[in-house]
C-alpha positions, 0 to 999 in steps of 0.5 A: 048468146054472147057474154058480152056486156058490149053490143050484147045479144040480150039485156044484162041483169045488174043490181045496185045497193043504196046503202044509207048510214047517218044521212050519207049514201055510200058512193064509188066511182065506176073504173070502167065502162060504161060509167068510167069515172063517175060516181053511182052506187055500188053494184054489178052484174047478177051470176047464173043462178043468183039471187038478185038480194045475193047479188047486192050483198055480194056485189057492196063485199067487193066494192066495197069491203062493208056487208050489208042489210037490204031494206027492200026494193028501191026501184028497177032501170032500164039503162040503154046506151046506144052509139052513134050509129044507133046501135045498142052498145049497153042495154042493162035492167038494173034491181035497184036496194035500199040496204044498211051497212051493218060490219066492215070497213070502207076500202074500194075494191077492184072494179072502183076508182075510190069508195066514199060516204057522200051526205045527201044534199051534196050528190049534186056536187058529184058526177052522178050516173043518170038518176041517180038522186032520184033512186037514192031519194027513193031508197031513203022512202023505203028506209023510213018505212015507206013502198018501193014506188 
């Protein structure tokens, strides 16, 4: 099976962490396609044999320099991007967790052009990945003790 992210033979599994702190959410500006230049939550692909929870914690550390504690599942998203010929260029199944920071100093890593805390009420001012605001709202519900659906 091909290991390529672009035009894969099967969906790729990715994780994300909606990191919440004092009414703000941690966003990163993507440094690579398919969402290059857009703001999103920290995340990336799951390594073979790696639990999704561990992958989410690892990705936040790599992209932002922060250690986080996961609060629970915020949601699962299918992201399918087709090319002009309608071939599937990217297909990700994304498992997103609500999280809070535990330690570390915020700094962008190699996959993130920028990383910053954004007031949740100001998300509309940013060019974000599809469905980001809804996932942040879901993570807020999880952080407040609500269920993940």
